[in-house]
OpenMM code with the backbone's topology and positions (N, CA, C; nanometers):
from openmm import Vec3, app, unit

residues = "MET SER ARG PRO ILE ARG CYS TYR ASN LEU SER ARG ARG GLY ILE GLU TYR ASP LEU LEU PRO TRP CYS GLN GLU ARG GLN ILE PRO VAL MET ALA TYR SER PRO ILE GLU GLN GLY ARG ILE LEU HIS HIS PRO GLU LEU ILE ARG VAL ALA LYS ALA TYR GLN ALA THR PRO ALA GLN VAL ALA LEU ALA PHE LEU LEU GLU ARG ASP ASP VAL MET VAL ILE PRO LYS THR SER SER ALA ALA ARG ALA ALA GLU ASN ARG ASP ALA VAL SER LEU ASP ILE THR ASP GLU ASP TRP ALA ALA LEU ASP ALA ALA PHE PRO PRO PRO ALA ARG LYS LYS PRO LEU GLU MET LEU".split()
positions = [
    Vec3(-2.9830, 4.2364, 16.4835),
    Vec3(-3.0649, 4.3549, 16.4696),
    Vec3(-3.1975, 4.3162, 16.4036),
    Vec3(-3.3069, 4.3584, 16.4625),
    Vec3(-3.4365, 4.3231, 16.4048),
    Vec3(-3.4734, 4.4203, 16.2929),
    Vec3(-3.5518, 4.3685, 16.2003),
    Vec3(-3.5967, 4.4509, 16.0887),
    Vec3(-3.7367, 4.5022, 16.1171),
    Vec3(-3.7698, 4.6208, 16.0700),
    Vec3(-3.9065, 4.6692, 16.0891),
    Vec3(-4.0042, 4.5823, 16.0103),
    Vec3(-4.1224, 4.5656, 16.0648),
    Vec3(-4.2257, 4.4854, 16.0015),
    Vec3(-4.3238, 4.5794, 15.9313),
    Vec3(-4.3474, 4.5544, 15.8030),
    Vec3(-4.4406, 4.6364, 15.7272),
    Vec3(-4.5797, 4.5755, 15.7352),
    Vec3(-4.6754, 4.6583, 15.7657),
    Vec3(-4.8111, 4.6122, 15.7905),
    Vec3(-4.8942, 4.6087, 15.6631),
    Vec3(-4.9925, 4.5185, 15.6643),
    Vec3(-5.0937, 4.5172, 15.5598),
    Vec3(-5.2245, 4.4748, 15.6230),
    Vec3(-5.3186, 4.5662, 15.6227),
    Vec3(-5.4522, 4.5419, 15.6732),
    Vec3(-5.5437, 4.6507, 15.6175),
    Vec3(-5.6688, 4.6502, 15.6587),
    Vec3(-5.7637, 4.7485, 15.6060),
    Vec3(-5.7166, 4.8929, 15.6223),
    Vec3(-5.6539, 4.9241, 15.7336),
    Vec3(-5.6148, 5.0635, 15.7572),
    Vec3(-5.4748, 5.0976, 15.7069),
    Vec3(-5.3982, 4.9982, 15.6696),
    Vec3(-5.2622, 5.0209, 15.6180),
    Vec3(-5.2489, 4.9478, 15.4849),
    Vec3(-5.2898, 5.0162, 15.3792),
    Vec3(-5.3010, 4.9530, 15.2478),
    Vec3(-5.1965, 5.0003, 15.1477),
    Vec3(-5.0909, 5.0643, 15.1934),
    Vec3(-4.9888, 5.1182, 15.1044),
    Vec3(-4.9316, 5.0163, 15.0077),
    Vec3(-4.9230, 4.8923, 15.0496),
    Vec3(-4.8699, 4.7845, 14.9666),
    Vec3(-4.9508, 4.7656, 14.8377),
    Vec3(-5.0777, 4.8069, 14.8394),
    Vec3(-5.1647, 4.7870, 14.7234),
    Vec3(-5.1297, 4.8767, 14.6048),
    Vec3(-5.0547, 4.9824, 14.6288),
    Vec3(-5.0261, 5.0758, 14.5200),
    Vec3(-4.9419, 5.0118, 14.4107),
    Vec3(-4.8297, 4.9517, 14.4492),
    Vec3(-4.7473, 4.8876, 14.3468),
    Vec3(-4.6808, 4.7585, 14.3927),
    Vec3(-4.6501, 4.7454, 14.5207),
    Vec3(-4.5804, 4.6253, 14.5665),
    Vec3(-4.6673, 4.5003, 14.5559),
    Vec3(-4.7909, 4.5049, 14.6017),
    Vec3(-4.8776, 4.3878, 14.5941),
    Vec3(-4.9019, 4.3458, 14.4492),
    Vec3(-4.9380, 4.4376, 14.3576),
    Vec3(-4.9540, 4.3958, 14.2179),
    Vec3(-4.8262, 4.3350, 14.1591),
    Vec3(-4.7099, 4.3914, 14.1936),
    Vec3(-4.5825, 4.3385, 14.1448),
    Vec3(-4.5646, 4.1947, 14.1927),
    Vec3(-4.5907, 4.1711, 14.3203),
    Vec3(-4.5779, 4.0357, 14.3753),
    Vec3(-4.6794, 3.9403, 14.3121),
    Vec3(-4.8016, 3.9866, 14.2935),
    Vec3(-4.9053, 3.9018, 14.2353),
    Vec3(-4.8712, 3.8636, 14.0908),
    Vec3(-4.8188, 3.9574, 14.0148),
    Vec3(-4.7796, 3.9266, 13.8766),
    Vec3(-4.6747, 3.8167, 13.8711),
    Vec3(-4.5927, 3.8078, 13.9732),
    Vec3(-4.4846, 3.7102, 13.9777),
    Vec3(-4.5184, 3.5906, 14.0661),
    Vec3(-4.6407, 3.5856, 14.1116),
    Vec3(-4.6897, 3.4794, 14.2000),
    Vec3(-4.6023, 3.4640, 14.3244),
    Vec3(-4.5650, 3.5776, 14.3812),
    Vec3(-4.4882, 3.5801, 14.5048),
    Vec3(-4.5870, 3.6022, 14.6188),
    Vec3(-4.5987, 3.5079, 14.7107),
    Vec3(-4.6932, 3.5245, 14.8210),
    Vec3(-4.6536, 3.6402, 14.9124),
    Vec3(-4.7545, 3.7012, 14.9709),
    Vec3(-4.7360, 3.8117, 15.0644),
    Vec3(-4.8049, 3.7737, 15.1946),
    Vec3(-4.7374, 3.7976, 15.3063),
    Vec3(-4.8010, 3.7748, 15.4350),
    Vec3(-4.8552, 3.9066, 15.4870),
    Vec3(-4.9825, 3.9087, 15.5187),
    Vec3(-5.0466, 4.0282, 15.5738),
    Vec3(-5.0148, 4.0345, 15.7228),
    Vec3(-4.9201, 4.1190, 15.7578),
    Vec3(-4.8789, 4.1310, 15.8969),
    Vec3(-4.9721, 4.2259, 15.9708),
    Vec3(-5.0083, 4.1891, 16.0918),
    Vec3(-5.0988, 4.2657, 16.1771),
    Vec3(-5.2336, 4.2864, 16.1075),
    Vec3(-5.3002, 4.1764, 16.0697),
    Vec3(-5.4205, 4.1854, 15.9873),
    Vec3(-5.5398, 4.2556, 16.0509),
    Vec3(-5.5396, 4.2661, 16.1834),
    Vec3(-5.6476, 4.3426, 16.2465),
    Vec3(-5.5922, 4.4638, 16.3210),
    Vec3(-5.4713, 4.5055, 16.2801),
    Vec3(-5.4090, 4.6275, 16.3334),
    Vec3(-5.3998, 4.6215, 16.4867),
    Vec3(-5.3610, 4.5050, 16.5372),
    Vec3(-5.3497, 4.4831, 16.6817),
    Vec3(-5.4791, 4.5215, 16.7535),
    Vec3(-5.5912, 4.5010, 16.6849),
    Vec3(-5.7234, 4.5274, 16.7420),
    Vec3(-5.7738, 4.6699, 16.7249),
    Vec3(-5.6897, 4.7597, 16.6784),
    Vec3(-5.7292, 4.9018, 16.6723),
    Vec3(-5.8402, 4.9301, 16.5713),
    Vec3(-5.8496, 4.8543, 16.4627),
    Vec3(-5.9527, 4.8848, 16.3627),
    Vec3(-6.0878, 4.8236, 16.3966),
    Vec3(-6.0928, 4.7382, 16.4967),
    Vec3(-6.2148, 4.6625, 16.5248),
    Vec3(-6.3298, 4.7479, 16.5770),
    Vec3(-6.3026, 4.8720, 16.6129),
    Vec3(-6.4074, 4.9605, 16.6641),
    Vec3(-6.4544, 5.0613, 16.5592),
    Vec3(-6.4071, 5.0472, 16.4370),
    Vec3(-6.4459, 5.1403, 16.3312),
    Vec3(-6.5932, 5.1173, 16.2957),
    Vec3(-6.6738, 5.2245, 16.2932),
    Vec3(-6.8186, 5.2101, 16.2703),
    Vec3(-6.8553, 5.1361, 16.1408),
    Vec3(-6.7852, 5.1629, 16.0323),
    Vec3(-6.8198, 5.0970, 15.9060),
    Vec3(-6.7857, 4.9487, 15.9094),
    Vec3(-6.6763, 4.9145, 15.9705),
    Vec3(-6.6393, 4.7738, 15.9838),
    Vec3(-6.7414, 4.7003, 16.0710),
    Vec3(-6.7858, 4.7649, 16.1763),
    Vec3(-6.8888, 4.7067, 16.2633),
    Vec3(-7.0189, 4.6892, 16.1870),
    Vec3(-7.0575, 4.7896, 16.1084),
    Vec3(-7.1826, 4.7808, 16.0317),
    Vec3(-7.1793, 4.6629, 15.9348),
    Vec3(-7.0699, 4.6505, 15.8608),
    Vec3(-7.0582, 4.5404, 15.7650),
    Vec3(-7.0597, 4.4067, 15.8384),
    Vec3(-6.9884, 4.3972, 15.9481),
    Vec3(-6.9849, 4.2723, 16.0243),
    Vec3(-7.1257, 4.2323, 16.0698),
    Vec3(-7.2006, 4.3276, 16.1215),
    Vec3(-7.3372, 4.2978, 16.1668),
    Vec3(-7.4242, 4.2487, 16.0516),
    Vec3(-7.4055, 4.3055, 15.9339),
    Vec3(-7.4853, 4.2658, 15.8176),
    Vec3(-7.4638, 4.1190, 15.7815),
    Vec3(-7.3500, 4.0628, 15.8176),
    Vec3(-7.3175, 3.9241, 15.7843),
    Vec3(-7.3157, 3.8334, 15.9076),
    Vec3(-7.3649, 3.8849, 16.0184),
    Vec3(-7.3616, 3.8116, 16.1454),
    Vec3(-7.2210, 3.7597, 16.1721),
    Vec3(-7.1259, 3.8482, 16.1549),
    Vec3(-6.9847, 3.8165, 16.1725),
    Vec3(-6.9249, 3.9161, 16.2713),
    Vec3(-6.8012, 3.8942, 16.3065),
    Vec3(-6.7304, 3.9892, 16.3915),
    Vec3(-6.6512, 4.0853, 16.3025),
    Vec3(-6.6194, 4.2033, 16.3548),
    Vec3(-6.5333, 4.2930, 16.2769),
    Vec3(-6.4004, 4.2276, 16.2396),
    Vec3(-6.3449, 4.1454, 16.3279),
    Vec3(-6.2193, 4.0773, 16.2962),
    Vec3(-6.2367, 3.9836, 16.1771),
    Vec3(-6.3475, 3.9128, 16.1712),
    Vec3(-6.3709, 3.8224, 16.0582),
    Vec3(-6.3784, 3.8992, 15.9268),
    Vec3(-6.4443, 4.0138, 15.9277),
    Vec3(-6.4542, 4.0937, 15.8050),
    Vec3(-6.3165, 4.1482, 15.7667),
    Vec3(-6.2400, 4.1948, 15.8640),
    Vec3(-6.1053, 4.2452, 15.8352),
    Vec3(-6.0171, 4.1353, 15.7762),
    Vec3(-6.0312, 4.0134, 15.8275),
    Vec3(-5.9553, 3.9002, 15.7731),
    Vec3(-6.0061, 3.8639, 15.6341),
    Vec3(-6.1379, 3.8655, 15.6161),
    Vec3(-6.1958, 3.8323, 15.4848),
    Vec3(-6.1477, 3.9295, 15.3779),
    Vec3(-6.1319, 4.0566, 15.4144),
    Vec3(-6.0809, 4.1569, 15.3214),
    Vec3(-5.9459, 4.1126, 15.2648),
    Vec3(-5.8580, 4.0673, 15.3507),
    Vec3(-5.7247, 4.0241, 15.3064),
    Vec3(-5.7306, 3.8917, 15.2322),
    Vec3(-5.8171, 3.8028, 15.2764),
    Vec3(-5.8287, 3.6715, 15.2120),
    Vec3(-5.8834, 3.6817, 15.0699),
    Vec3(-5.9498, 3.7916, 15.0378),
    Vec3(-6.0014, 3.8136, 14.9023),
    Vec3(-5.8907, 3.8394, 14.8014),
    Vec3(-5.7733, 3.8779, 14.8472),
    Vec3(-5.6621, 3.9111, 14.7586),
    Vec3(-5.5851, 3.7852, 14.7195),
    Vec3(-5.5468, 3.7789, 14.5925),
    Vec3(-5.4665, 3.6662, 14.5444),
    Vec3(-5.3283, 3.6687, 14.6069),
    Vec3(-5.2793, 3.5514, 14.6406),
    Vec3(-5.1433, 3.5332, 14.6910),
    Vec3(-5.1148, 3.6062, 14.8214),
    Vec3(-5.2208, 3.6330, 14.9005),
    Vec3(-5.2015, 3.6962, 15.0306),
    Vec3(-5.2343, 3.5936, 15.1387),
    Vec3(-5.1404, 3.5732, 15.2293),
    Vec3(-5.1590, 3.4835, 15.3435),
    Vec3(-5.1900, 3.5671, 15.4664),
    Vec3(-5.2823, 3.5180, 15.5464),
    Vec3(-5.3232, 3.5895, 15.6666),
    Vec3(-5.3060, 3.4959, 15.7855),
    Vec3(-5.2245, 3.5365, 15.8797),
    Vec3(-5.2009, 3.4545, 15.9977),
    Vec3(-5.2192, 3.5440, 16.1217),
    Vec3(-5.3434, 3.5569, 16.1676),
    Vec3(-5.3660, 3.6418, 16.2843),
    Vec3(-5.3169, 3.5729, 16.4125),
    Vec3(-5.2633, 3.6516, 16.5017),
    Vec3(-5.2123, 3.5992, 16.6277),
    Vec3(-5.3291, 3.5742, 16.7231),
    Vec3(-5.3275, 3.4586, 16.7871),
    Vec3(-5.4226, 3.4296, 16.8934),
    Vec3(-5.3684, 3.3176, 16.9789),
    Vec3(-5.4087, 3.3168, 17.1034),
    Vec3(-5.3729, 3.2063, 17.1928),
    Vec3(-5.4987, 3.1333, 17.2376),
    Vec3(-5.6098, 3.1653, 17.1745),
    Vec3(-5.7388, 3.1085, 17.2112),
    Vec3(-5.7911, 3.0173, 17.1005),
    Vec3(-5.8301, 2.8955, 17.1379),
    Vec3(-5.8865, 2.8027, 17.0394),
    Vec3(-6.0173, 2.8577, 16.9821),
    Vec3(-6.0969, 2.9210, 17.0655),
    Vec3(-6.2240, 2.9779, 17.0182),
    Vec3(-6.1981, 3.0898, 16.9170),
    Vec3(-6.0991, 3.1728, 16.9435),
    Vec3(-6.0665, 3.2818, 16.8513),
    Vec3(-6.0095, 3.2261, 16.7217),
    Vec3(-5.9306, 3.1211, 16.7291),
    Vec3(-5.8761, 3.0578, 16.6084),
    Vec3(-5.9900, 3.0042, 16.5217),
    Vec3(-6.0911, 2.9440, 16.5842),
    Vec3(-6.2074, 2.8941, 16.5092),
    Vec3(-6.2847, 3.0106, 16.4473),
    Vec3(-6.2989, 3.1185, 16.5223),
    Vec3(-6.3657, 3.2387, 16.4697),
    Vec3(-6.2898, 3.2933, 16.3499),
    Vec3(-6.1586, 3.3008, 16.3619),
    Vec3(-6.0763, 3.3499, 16.2512),
    Vec3(-6.0921, 3.2609, 16.1285),
    Vec3(-6.0924, 3.1302, 16.1493),
    Vec3(-6.1082, 3.0350, 16.0386),
    Vec3(-6.2384, 3.0598, 15.9630),
    Vec3(-6.3439, 3.0929, 16.0349),
    Vec3(-6.4739, 3.1135, 15.9716),
    Vec3(-6.4785, 3.2361, 15.8807),
    Vec3(-6.3773, 3.3199, 15.8864),
    Vec3(-6.3715, 3.4369, 15.7974),
    Vec3(-6.3659, 3.3939, 15.6510),
    Vec3(-6.3136, 3.2762, 15.6227),
    Vec3(-6.3019, 3.2312, 15.4833),
    Vec3(-6.4377, 3.2063, 15.4194),
    Vec3(-6.5413, 3.1848, 15.4990),
    Vec3(-6.6728, 3.1532, 15.4417),
    Vec3(-6.7624, 3.2756, 15.4239),
    Vec3(-6.7137, 3.3938, 15.4594),
    Vec3(-6.7950, 3.5145, 15.4392),
    Vec3(-6.8057, 3.5468, 15.2905),
    Vec3(-6.9251, 3.5778, 15.2459),
    Vec3(-6.9493, 3.6141, 15.1054),
    Vec3(-6.9997, 3.7583, 15.1032),
    Vec3(-6.9074, 3.8498, 15.1051),
    Vec3(-6.9390, 3.9922, 15.1168),
    Vec3(-6.9652, 4.0506, 14.9784),
    Vec3(-7.0697, 4.1329, 14.9700),
    Vec3(-7.1098, 4.1901, 14.8411),
    Vec3(-7.0108, 4.2961, 14.7945),
    Vec3(-7.0142, 4.3232, 14.6652),
    Vec3(-6.9312, 4.4298, 14.6086),
    Vec3(-6.9651, 4.5642, 14.6714),
    Vec3(-7.0919, 4.5855, 14.7030),
    Vec3(-7.1338, 4.7119, 14.7642),
    Vec3(-7.0696, 4.7297, 14.9023),
    Vec3(-7.0644, 4.6221, 14.9801),
    Vec3(-7.0026, 4.6336, 15.1115),
    Vec3(-6.8511, 4.6456, 15.1022),
    Vec3(-6.7894, 4.5796, 15.0029),
    Vec3(-6.6457, 4.6015, 14.9821),
    Vec3(-6.6212, 4.7476, 14.9465),
    Vec3(-6.7087, 4.8046, 14.8628),
    Vec3(-6.6939, 4.9458, 14.8244),
    Vec3(-6.7085, 5.0367, 14.9464),
    Vec3(-6.8008, 5.0028, 15.0355),
    Vec3(-6.8177, 5.0823, 15.1580),
    Vec3(-6.6919, 5.0753, 15.2442),
    Vec3(-6.6307, 4.9584, 15.2516),
    Vec3(-6.5059, 4.9472, 15.3271),
    Vec3(-6.3920, 5.0218, 15.2582),
    Vec3(-6.3901, 5.0204, 15.1245),
    Vec3(-6.2905, 5.0990, 15.0509),
    Vec3(-6.3062, 5.2483, 15.0794),
    Vec3(-6.4301, 5.2928, 15.0924),
    Vec3(-6.4535, 5.4345, 15.1236),
    Vec3(-6.4082, 5.4667, 15.2662),
    Vec3(-6.4320, 5.3749, 15.3578),
    Vec3(-6.3936, 5.3970, 15.4966),
    Vec3(-6.2431, 5.3810, 15.5190),
    Vec3(-6.1824, 5.2910, 15.4423),
    Vec3(-6.0388, 5.2626, 15.4512),
    Vec3(-5.9816, 5.2718, 15.3102),
    Vec3(-5.9636, 5.3924, 15.2579),
    Vec3(-5.9272, 5.4075, 15.1162),
    Vec3(-5.7916, 5.3468, 15.0799),
    Vec3(-5.7873, 5.2851, 14.9608),
    Vec3(-5.6580, 5.2368, 14.9107),
    Vec3(-5.5703, 5.3563, 14.8742),
    Vec3(-5.4402, 5.3362, 14.8640),
    Vec3(-5.3514, 5.4489, 14.8346),
    Vec3(-5.3731, 5.5039, 14.6938),
    Vec3(-5.3684, 5.6353, 14.6829),
    Vec3(-5.3829, 5.7019, 14.5537),
    Vec3(-5.2470, 5.7316, 14.4911),
    Vec3(-5.1421, 5.7168, 14.5707),
    Vec3(-5.0065, 5.7432, 14.5225),
    Vec3(-4.9089, 5.6576, 14.6025),
    Vec3(-4.7900, 5.6473, 14.5510),
    Vec3(-4.6863, 5.5720, 14.6210),
    Vec3(-4.6439, 5.6489, 14.7452),
    Vec3(-4.6256, 5.5750, 14.8536),
    Vec3(-4.5784, 5.6360, 14.9775),
    Vec3(-4.5014, 5.5317, 15.0556),
    Vec3(-4.4223, 5.5710, 15.1521),
    Vec3(-4.3485, 5.4728, 15.2308),
    Vec3(-4.4456, 5.3769, 15.3000),
    Vec3(-4.4088, 5.2508, 15.3053),
    Vec3(-4.4936, 5.1525, 15.3706),
    Vec3(-4.4862, 5.1708, 15.5221),
    Vec3(-4.5997, 5.1540, 15.5860),
    Vec3(-4.6071, 5.1730, 15.7304),
    Vec3(-4.5505, 5.0520, 15.8029),
    Vec3(-4.4929, 5.0777, 15.9201),
    Vec3(-4.4259, 4.9716, 15.9955),
    Vec3(-4.4704, 4.9718, 16.1412),
    Vec3(-4.4466, 4.8586, 16.2042),
    Vec3(-4.4650, 4.8472, 16.3499),
    Vec3(-4.3297, 4.8507, 16.4153),
] * unit.nanometer
topology = app.Topology()
chain = topology.addChain("A")
for resn in residues:
    res = topology.addResidue(resn, chain)
    for name in ("N", "CA", "C"):
        topology.addAtom(name, app.Element.getBySymbol(name[0]), res)
């Protein structure tokens, strides 16, 4: 029997309320599953705006968001060498606090505990 997979990405941030801090305090790594929401978040206007400001793709910014967190591993699915290289370049983005705040406004972190979302 397969287990449901709990997502962590810009649009599904429920883990940030208490589970991610708990894991970070104990240095337990977390894998960000579905880091670009199977492509669904890539058309969000604010994500596109931030990406353009850094001459990056929306996917790179979405990956950079997760890579900014301690003890979070990001393994996006791809079968393309070019896309893998693009994904790798997300680590070199230096996004300002103002743009992170804009993404927080567009994709708000949880204000209360709630069930974690699954695929």
